[in-house]
N, C-alpha and C positions, 0 to 999 in steps of 0.2 A: 684226439689222437693224430700224431703226425707220421711222416714217413721218413724222418730223419735217419733212422737206423739203416735204411737202404744205402745211404751214402757211406756210412762208416763201417757197417757190419756185413753187408751183403756184397761179397766179392764179384758177383755177377755185374753189378753197376758200379764198381769202384775202381776202375782203371785210372791211373794218374793223369791228370789234366783232361779228363773226359768232360764233354759239354753235353748239357741237355737242351733240347729244342722243342718249342711248342708254338701254336698259333692260336689266335683268337679272332672270331669275326667271320666265319664262313657263312652263317645264316642271315645276318642283317641284310637289308635292302640298300644300305647306303654306307659310304665310307670305305676306308681301307681294311684289308685283312692285315692284322699286326702279328709279327713274329718276334721272338727273343731267343737268344742262345746264351747259356750261363755255364761258366766253369766255377764251381764252388771251391772254397779253400778249406781242406780238412783241419787246419789250424784254428779256423774261426767258425765253429758250428753256428748254424742259424736255426734256432729252435722253432718248431711249429710249421715247417714247410708242408704243404699239401696241395692237392688240386685246387686251383683258384676258386672254382665254383663251390667248393666245400667251405670256403672261408667267408667271414663277414667282411664287408667293405673296410671296416676300421682295421681288421686284422691284416687285409691285403695291403692297405697303405702302410702299415707299420713294417710289414715284411718287405714291401717294395724298397723302402729306404735302407733296410738292413742288407738286402741282397746287393744293392748298388754300393754300399759301403764296404761290405766284407767279401764279396766275390773276387776271385782272382781275375776274372774278366767277364764282361757281359756286353751284349750288343742287342739293340732293338732295331728291327727293320719292318718293311711293309711292302705290300703291292697295292697299287691304286685301283679305283673302280674301272678305269679305262683299261688297265692290264687284266683285271678280272673278266671284263666283257670280251677282251680280245682272245684270251687263251683258256678261259673257264676258271672257276673258283679253285678246283683241286690244283691245277697247274700254277696258278698264281700263288697259292699257299706254299707250294713247294719251292717256287722261285724266291719268295720272301724268306723262307727258312734258310735257303742256301745263302742268301744275302747276309743274314744275321750271322751264320757260322763264319763266313768269309770276312766279316767286319770285326770279329774278335781281335783284340790286340795281343792275345796269346794264342799261338796256334794249338788247337786241340789235338790230343792223340787219338781220340774216338768221339763220335757223336751219337747220342742216344736221341732218336727222333720219335716224338709222340705219334702214334697211329701205325698204319700198316704200309706206308710208302716212304721211300727214301729219296730225297732231292738229288738232283744231278749237281755236278761241279762242286762237290765238297772237298775241303783240303785234307780230308782224313777218311778212314774207314767209318762206317755207320751201321747202327742196328736200329731197326724199327721196333718199337715197344707199344703194343696195343694198351690203351688206358695207362700210358706211361706217366701221366701226370699225377696218378695216384700210387705209383710204384717206385719211381726214380726221383730222388730228391732234386737233382739238377734240372730235370724236366718240370717238376713242380715249381721251382724257382723261375723257370722261363715262362711258365703259364701265368704266374703272378705278375711279372714285368709286362707281358703282352696284354693282360686283362686290364691292368690299371692304366696303361697307356691308351688302349682304345677306348676305355670308359671316359677318360679325360677328353679324348677327341670329341666324343658324343656330348659331353657337358659343354665344351667350347661351341659345338654347333648349336646346342640348345640356346646358349646365350645369344647367338646370332638370329636364330629362328625359333623363338620360345613356342610358337603356335603348333609345332610339330611334336613336341614333347619328347625330344631325344633324350633328355636326362633320365626319363622313366623307362622307355622301352629300348634304349640303346641301339635303335635302328632295326630291331627285329620286327617281323610282320605281324604285330599284334592288332587286334581290332581297332584300338585307338589310333594307332599309326596309319592303318590303311584308311581310316575315316579322314584323318588329317590330310593325307595325300589327295583324296577325293575332293576335299574342300579347298585346299590351298594350291594343289598342283605340285609339280616336281621342281626341286632346286638342284643346282649342280652337286654332283657327288653321288647320285643314285646309280645303282648297278643296272644298266638298261638291258641286260641279258636275263635278268630275274623276271619270272612270270608275272608277279603282282605289278612290277614296274612297267612291263611290256603292256599290260592291259590298260594302264593309265595312258601310255603313249598312243595306243591304238584308238583311244577315245578322242584324242586331240589332233 
């Protein structure tokens, strides 16, 4: 079941040129928090849009390509581990969301933001939508772009440092990940403000 009807039938989320915005990567210990903003084109429906967490990897990859092909505009942005450590993960996520909206090559008329906070410095009015990635098609599309992009970053990191298992845990603090950090130490890109990372730093 998709939420495609929300774009075309639910007037609440159907303002012309409205964009959906979402982030991926608040919980991991390493890497960027990745955000995306998407303006969908009603003339080119993308079937199967849904919260990226509810989709298989194969389906996410398929939709990733379709969104990039058929969206009126999209942008993918991020905030770095250094920014996360400097201003905290919530503020870094909001900053990255603002960057994505401002990087759209079509100015949106309205932004629907996943969650209960609205970023600063947006070029348009905005509405926060709790669990928006399962309610608003454009937010779902943004969640897919952000998820696939961040997962690829973790796969790239895995290729460079396979002993950490990034392709499996995607940077989240699983038992295997924490054991790998204990064994191999920290590499660049870890969020030093996160408690599991702080504990490793305190030991060294």
